[in-house]
ROMIPA-876366 format. One record per residue: x, y, z of N, C-alpha, C in turn; residue in three letters. Coordinates in steps of 0.05 Angstrom, whole numbers, padded with zeros to 5 digits, always signed. Last residue first. Layout:
BEGIN
XYZXYZXYZALA;...
This chain:
BEGIN
+00041-00361-00250+00007-00361-00263+00017-00357-00296UNK;+00082-00374-00240+00080-00392-00243+00048-00389-00253UNK;+00109-00317-00237+00112-00337-00256+00100-00355-00256UNK;+00067-00299-00189+00070-00286-00214+00076-00303-00243UNK;+00093-00320-00149+00067-00334-00158+00065-00325-00187UNK;+00153-00296-00153+00139-00330-00156+00121-00342-00156UNK;+00130-00246-00136+00142-00255-00162+00145-00278-00169UNK;+00114-00265-00089+00092-00252-00100+00107-00257-00137UNK;+00160-00284-00051+00141-00297-00062+00118-00283-00082UNK;+00183-00232-00056+00197-00258-00076+00174-00276-00078UNK;+00160-00204-00030+00158-00186-00050+00174-00216-00068UNK;+00167-00226+00026+00149-00233+00011+00139-00218-00016UNK;+00214-00219+00041+00210-00247+00027+00182-00245+00014UNK;+00233-00154+00003+00221-00173+00026+00217-00206+00014UNK;+00286-00099-00007+00272-00133-00024+00258-00150-00006UNK;+00306-00044-00039+00303-00057-00011+00278-00086-00029UNK;+00367+00000-00044+00345-00020-00057+00336-00033-00037UNK;+00388+00045-00020+00384+00041-00047+00367+00029-00067UNK;+00389+00082+00027+00378+00058+00018+00372+00056-00007UNK;+00453+00123+00034+00422+00125+00021+00415+00093+00023UNK;+00482+00130+00098+00481+00113+00070+00455+00120+00063UNK;+00546+00137+00133+00523+00142+00130+00513+00139+00099UNK;+00583+00111+00189+00569+00111+00163+00544+00119+00154UNK;+00622+00108+00242+00592+00127+00233+00598+00123+00214UNK;+00640+00083+00305+00643+00083+00277+00621+00090+00265UNK;+00664+00102+00380+00634+00101+00350+00650+00106+00332UNK;+00674+00089+00433+00689+00091+00398+00672+00086+00371UNK;+00632+00057+00471+00650+00072+00462+00653+00064+00438UNK;+00584+00032+00522+00591+00034+00499+00616+00057+00493UNK;+00566+00032+00571+00563+00018+00560+00573+00007+00532UNK;+00543+00083+00593+00562+00076+00602+00578+00042+00595UNK;+00504+00117+00571+00499+00091+00582+00514+00080+00588UNK;+00531+00155+00538+00521+00163+00569+00508+00137+00583UNK;+00542+00131+00484+00564+00129+00502+00558+00131+00535UNK;+00487+00141+00467+00491+00123+00473+00524+00109+00488UNK;+00479+00207+00471+00477+00181+00483+00476+00161+00484UNK;+00526+00210+00435+00527+00223+00463+00501+00204+00473UNK;+00509+00195+00389+00528+00189+00398+00532+00188+00436UNK;+00463+00223+00373+00466+00194+00388+00481+00186+00396UNK;+00481+00270+00383+00465+00267+00394+00465+00242+00402UNK;+00516+00273+00323+00523+00271+00357+00506+00272+00380UNK;+00467+00259+00286+00489+00237+00296+00508+00248+00322UNK;+00436+00296+00271+00426+00277+00301+00456+00257+00310UNK;+00451+00318+00225+00449+00326+00246+00442+00319+00274UNK;+00451+00269+00198+00481+00280+00194+00475+00295+00232UNK;+00396+00262+00191+00417+00239+00202+00442+00258+00215UNK;+00382+00310+00160+00372+00295+00177+00391+00277+00206UNK;+00414+00297+00112+00425+00317+00136+00409+00318+00157UNK;+00384+00251+00095+00415+00246+00100+00422+00274+00124UNK;+00324+00231+00113+00338+00248+00094+00368+00243+00106UNK;+00288+00207+00139+00282+00213+00118+00293+00226+00091UNK;+00323+00156+00167+00309+00177+00168+00291+00180+00148UNK;+00347+00101+00215+00335+00110+00190+00323+00137+00200UNK;+00402+00073+00241+00382+00094+00258+00374+00094+00221UNK;+00432+00019+00280+00421+00026+00248+00394+00046+00260UNK;+00486+00005+00325+00459+00013+00322+00456+00029+00297UNK;+00519-00061+00349+00518-00033+00329+00490-00015+00322UNK;+00571-00078+00381+00549-00072+00378+00539-00057+00359UNK;+00622-00100+00381+00614-00110+00397+00578-00104+00385UNK;+00667-00109+00321+00657-00084+00339+00642-00106+00357UNK;+00726-00115+00270+00701-00121+00277+00683-00099+00297UNK;+00764-00087+00227+00762-00087+00251+00735-00095+00257UNK;+00778-00133+00173+00772-00112+00179+00762-00111+00216UNK;+00820-00163+00138+00817-00161+00172+00806-00136+00179UNK;+00815-00213+00079+00811-00191+00088+00812-00185+00114UNK;+00834-00237+00018+00838-00237+00049+00828-00214+00064UNK;+00784-00227-00035+00811-00220-00029+00815-00226+00003UNK;+00731-00281-00053+00738-00247-00037+00766-00251-00027UNK;+00722-00340-00042+00730-00323-00065+00730-00292-00073UNK;+00721-00350+00008+00743-00360-00008+00741-00338-00027UNK;+00672-00337+00019+00694-00331+00031+00721-00338+00015UNK;+00643-00376-00012+00641-00352-00026+00667-00336+00000UNK;+00657-00425+00008+00666-00418-00014+00669-00398-00016UNK;+00665-00397+00085+00646-00416+00058+00662-00412+00032UNK;+00667-00404+00150+00689-00389+00123+00675-00416+00107UNK;+00632-00370+00208+00646-00395+00186+00649-00387+00164UNK;+00626-00321+00228+00645-00332+00229+00656-00353+00210UNK;+00567-00315+00240+00575-00309+00222+00601-00310+00206UNK;+00570-00329+00306+00544-00339+00279+00558-00336+00247UNK;+00612-00310+00330+00605-00344+00321+00591-00353+00299UNK;+00592-00256+00326+00609-00267+00309+00618-00301+00312UNK;+00552-00227+00337+00545-00257+00350+00565-00257+00325UNK;+00528-00159+00372+00553-00172+00342+00546-00203+00359UNK;+00475-00140+00381+00495-00145+00390+00511-00163+00368UNK;+00438-00070+00359+00444-00113+00354+00470-00107+00368UNK;+00387-00035+00345+00404-00037+00364+00410-00064+00368UNK;+00346+00014+00313+00356-00019+00318+00375-00021+00322UNK;+00300+00059+00293+00323+00053+00308+00316+00022+00322UNK;+00267+00110+00259+00270+00085+00262+00295+00072+00273UNK;+00273+00169+00239+00242+00155+00235+00250+00125+00245UNK;+00300+00227+00255+00300+00199+00259+00265+00186+00262UNK;+00285+00281+00255+00305+00275+00230+00301+00237+00228UNK;+00301+00299+00317+00284+00309+00290+00307+00285+00265UNK;+00288+00240+00375+00314+00265+00356+00293+00269+00331UNK;+00264+00199+00396+00253+00231+00398+00273+00251+00378UNK;+00293+00151+00380+00273+00159+00360+00263+00186+00362UNK;+00327+00157+00425+00340+00161+00396+00316+00173+00378UNK;+00295+00148+00470+00309+00168+00462+00317+00167+00436UNK;+00288+00093+00449+00261+00106+00448+00283+00132+00460UNK;+00347+00065+00459+00331+00068+00425+00304+00087+00432UNK;+00341+00072+00502+00370+00082+00490+00354+00083+00465UNK;+00304+00031+00522+00310+00065+00539+00323+00081+00518UNK;+00329-00019+00510+00299+00001+00490+00300+00031+00504UNK;+00382-00024+00535+00372-00012+00507+00351-00003+00494UNK;+00391-00031+00578+00392+00006+00577+00381+00001+00552UNK;+00400-00087+00587+00381-00070+00604+00374-00035+00594UNK;+00432-00092+00552+00419-00103+00538+00401-00102+00565UNK;+00480-00059+00582+00471-00056+00543+00448-00064+00543UNK;+00482-00096+00620+00480-00075+00619+00473-00053+00596UNK;+00501-00145+00585+00486-00151+00603+00475-00122+00614UNK;+00560-00127+00550+00533-00128+00549+00512-00129+00566UNK;+00607-00116+00588+00580-00097+00583+00550-00103+00571UNK;+00646-00145+00603+00619-00150+00617+00598-00129+00609UNK;+00697-00100+00601+00678-00118+00598+00664-00113+00616UNK;+00680-00028+00571+00686-00050+00587+00673-00075+00597UNK;+00641-00016+00522+00661+00011+00539+00678-00013+00561UNK;+00646-00049+00469+00635-00046+00496+00656-00029+00509UNK;+00652-00006+00399+00658-00035+00422+00652-00022+00451UNK;+00603-00002+00362+00618+00012+00374+00631-00011+00395UNK;+00574+00028+00288+00586+00012+00308+00604+00022+00325UNK;+00519+00058+00255+00548+00065+00280+00551+00042+00305UNK;+00498+00073+00206+00506+00048+00219+00529+00065+00230UNK;+00442+00110+00183+00468+00110+00198+00476+00083+00204UNK;+00407+00112+00123+00400+00093+00148+00435+00116+00157UNK;+00339+00136+00082+00380+00131+00093+00373+00124+00121UNK;+00294+00129+00082+00309+00139+00048+00340+00142+00056UNK;+00264+00088+00121+00272+00108+00118+00299+00111+00091UNK;+00207+00059+00134+00229+00055+00128+00233+00088+00122UNK;+00172+00027+00197+00173+00040+00170+00200+00036+00161UNK;+00176+00056+00268+00168+00038+00244+00169+00046+00217UNK;+00208+00054+00321+00202+00073+00311+00187+00041+00285UNK;+00253+00010+00360+00237+00037+00366+00229+00051+00335UNK;+00284-00038+00385+00279-00034+00365+00258-00009+00370UNK;+00333-00083+00410+00312-00065+00419+00307-00052+00388UNK;+00360-00132+00401+00359-00132+00423+00343-00106+00434UNK;+00384-00172+00349+00369-00151+00350+00350-00155+00382UNK;+00443-00202+00341+00423-00206+00357+00408-00177+00359UNK;+00483-00197+00278+00482-00187+00296+00447-00200+00323UNK;+00540-00228+00233+00513-00223+00246+00499-00216+00271UNK;+00581-00188+00196+00571-00196+00217+00540-00201+00233UNK;+00628-00165+00154+00601-00184+00158+00601-00193+00178UNK;+00674-00127+00104+00658-00134+00141+00630-00145+00133UNK;+00714-00124+00069+00695-00131+00074+00686-00140+00101UNK;+00751-00092+00030+00743-00078+00061+00717-00091+00068UNK;+00720-00106-00030+00743-00109-00016+00732-00087+00010UNK;+00705-00145-00090+00693-00138-00063+00717-00129-00045UNK;+00723-00172-00137+00717-00144-00133+00714-00134-00106UNK;+00710-00233-00132+00744-00216-00131+00731-00183-00125UNK;+00650-00237-00129+00662-00238-00105+00692-00224-00114UNK;+00636-00222-00191+00629-00211-00188+00651-00207-00154UNK;+00645-00284-00209+00654-00273-00221+00661-00234-00206UNK;+00616-00316-00174+00636-00320-00174+00661-00292-00184UNK;+00559-00296-00180+00572-00289-00159+00608-00284-00166UNK;+00556-00317-00236+00553-00293-00232+00571-00281-00210UNK;+00551-00370-00214+00574-00354-00248+00574-00336-00238UNK;+00537-00373-00150+00530-00371-00181+00551-00367-00194UNK;+00564-00412-00101+00554-00387-00109+00552-00390-00147UNK;+00547-00458-00060+00554-00461-00081+00548-00425-00095UNK;+00565-00439-00002+00577-00461-00008+00581-00470-00041UNK;+00523-00402+00004+00550-00389+00001+00565-00418-00003UNK;+00475-00451+00003+00483-00419-00027+00509-00413-00018UNK;+00488-00473+00045+00488-00487+00012+00490-00465-00005UNK;+00474-00437+00093+00503-00451+00075+00504-00457+00059UNK;+00422-00426+00077+00437-00402+00078+00463-00424+00070UNK;+00406-00481+00089+00391-00462+00074+00414-00440+00063UNK;+00430-00490+00155+00433-00504+00129+00429-00492+00089UNK;+00448-00424+00171+00424-00445+00174+00442-00470+00141UNK;+00464-00386+00201+00485-00408+00194+00467-00430+00187UNK;+00428-00345+00194+00450-00333+00189+00481-00364+00187UNK;+00381-00370+00227+00381-00363+00200+00401-00363+00186UNK;+00393-00353+00283+00399-00390+00262+00401-00385+00239UNK;+00376-00312+00294+00403-00313+00291+00419-00340+00263UNK;+00314-00304+00258+00320-00306+00285+00352-00316+00278UNK;+00281-00289+00220+00273-00291+00235+00280-00293+00269UNK;+00328-00219+00191+00316-00253+00192+00306-00261+00214UNK;+00349-00179+00162+00337-00184+00169+00325-00216+00164UNK;+00405-00150+00117+00384-00173+00121+00377-00183+00146UNK;+00438-00093+00094+00429-00101+00116+00406-00125+00114UNK;+00501-00078+00070+00464-00081+00065+00472-00098+00095UNK;+00530-00025+00036+00532-00043+00060+00506-00057+00050UNK;+00589+00018+00000+00560+00001-00004+00562-00013+00025UNK;+00638+00045+00009+00619+00052+00004+00590+00042-00003UNK;+00684+00043+00060+00652+00032+00064+00626+00044+00042UNK;+00709+00095+00054+00715+00079+00055+00685+00062+00066UNK;+00696+00152+00030+00725+00147+00026+00727+00113+00038UNK;+00636+00172-00002+00659+00157+00027+00682+00153+00015UNK;+00601+00175-00037+00628+00200-00041+00629+00190-00023UNK;+00562+00137-00050+00575+00146-00067+00606+00160-00063UNK;+00537+00098-00013+00542+00123-00007+00566+00132-00024UNK;+00482+00054-00002+00496+00061-00021+00511+00089-00012UNK;+00444-00007+00018+00459+00016+00027+00476+00025+00001UNK;+00402-00051+00005+00423-00045-00003+00430-00014+00004UNK;+00362-00099+00051+00370-00070+00043+00394-00064+00030UNK;+00323-00150+00057+00345-00130+00056+00342-00107+00043UNK;+00276-00187+00104+00287-00159+00093+00313-00160+00077UNK;+00279-00251+00121+00256-00232+00112+00256-00203+00100UNK;+00298-00313+00119+00311-00288+00113+00280-00268+00103UNK;+00271-00360+00126+00279-00343+00147+00298-00324+00144UNK;+00295-00398+00069+00275-00394+00092+00295-00386+00116UNK;+00317-00349+00013+00332-00367+00039+00306-00360+00058UNK;+00302-00309-00021+00292-00340-00029+00303-00359+00000UNK;+00336-00271-00008+00309-00258+00003+00290-00291+00006UNK;+00385-00289-00035+00386-00287-00008+00354-00286+00012UNK;+00367-00279-00099+00374-00301-00083+00374-00306-00047UNK;+00348-00222-00086+00327-00246-00104+00343-00264-00088UNK;+00409-00201-00084+00384-00199-00066+00364-00217-00065UNK;+00430-00230-00134+00444-00245-00105+00416-00231-00085UNK;+00407-00214-00189+00409-00243-00172+00411-00240-00151UNK;+00391-00155-00186+00379-00176-00204+00380-00206-00197UNK;+00421-00131-00151+00393-00125-00154+00385-00139-00163UNK;+00478-00151-00154+00458-00153-00119+00424-00152-00123UNK;+00484-00144-00206+00478-00175-00199+00473-00165-00170UNK;+00477-00078-00208+00461-00103-00242+00465-00131-00221UNK;+00523-00063-00175+00497-00061-00173+00477-00083-00186UNK;+00572-00091-00199+00558-00100-00170+00531-00091-00169UNK;+00566-00070-00248+00571-00092-00250+00557-00107-00218UNK;+00584-00013-00221+00562-00013-00241+00549-00043-00243UNK;+00635-00027-00197+00603-00009-00182+00584-00015-00199UNK;+00669-00028-00222+00662-00054-00217+00638-00051-00208UNK;+00714+00015-00223+00700+00007-00247+00679-00021-00246UNK;+00745-00004-00170+00741+00015-00183+00732+00011-00206UNK;+00717-00057-00128+00746-00044-00135+00733-00026-00155UNK;+00678-00038-00071+00683-00054-00094+00707-00037-00104UNK;+00674-00048+00008+00674-00027-00020+00690-00054-00049UNK;+00623-00053+00055+00646-00069+00042+00652-00046+00017UNK;+00588-00094+00105+00592-00057+00102+00629-00074+00073UNK;+00533-00119+00133+00555-00123+00114+00564-00101+00109UNK;+00487-00155+00188+00499-00127+00174+00526-00132+00162UNK;+00435-00190+00194+00458-00191+00180+00467-00159+00168UNK;+00399-00191+00256+00399-00178+00232+00429-00192+00215UNK;+00334-00216+00296+00362-00207+00287+00358-00206+00251UNK;+00287-00217+00294+00300-00216+00322+00326-00212+00319UNK;+00234-00198+00250+00257-00213+00257+00273-00210+00285UNK;+00245-00140+00197+00233-00157+00215+00239-00179+00223UNK;+00249-00075+00186+00270-00089+00198+00255-00124+00218UNK;+00204-00049+00143+00210-00053+00168+00236-00072+00170UNK;+00156-00043+00120+00173-00061+00116+00182-00057+00143UNK;
């Protein structure tokens, strides 16, 4: 499967106490299938860290390109939430959602866990230098024990910052943003835990990234646009 396309939408959040079960059912049965039916959405991965103090849940949506994440088809869904979405949305807490341009990848397939590492730029104008260093950086990270694939994205807040009806349903939030994020997949959490210090060191050594914020997750559920097409064929049959 992997993350197909040239962009991804990265989401981190918590869910109010007592609402986790309902959120998981909604996200699996309605929300992710709805998103993967939007033209240009390719892959969805729900991330879960039950013991985390913050950002217990995450989602990564891969898209053909950045424009998918402000396309008419996607905005129509955001501005016309289903009744189930309207019921679940108020339980969201500490919500952070950012569209990212994927500038480098290494490895293939899907890991059973993922580390998301958010960074600020080390200095103004670091984006151009990061793009030059990006492929070498992810290639180095891929060589670390426990790592199966790596993706580096640069935040494009102008794409994902549009206010919609779904925005209004969630409580007001002001989570700190970021400039770049590295997604690192592996077979087990322990392997990514062990690799984490070296991943951070390699990223900071480029001279372009600073202030890492790490979250470690299990990959709880995955879906692709091909899955949705096959499900629709079965329904029609």
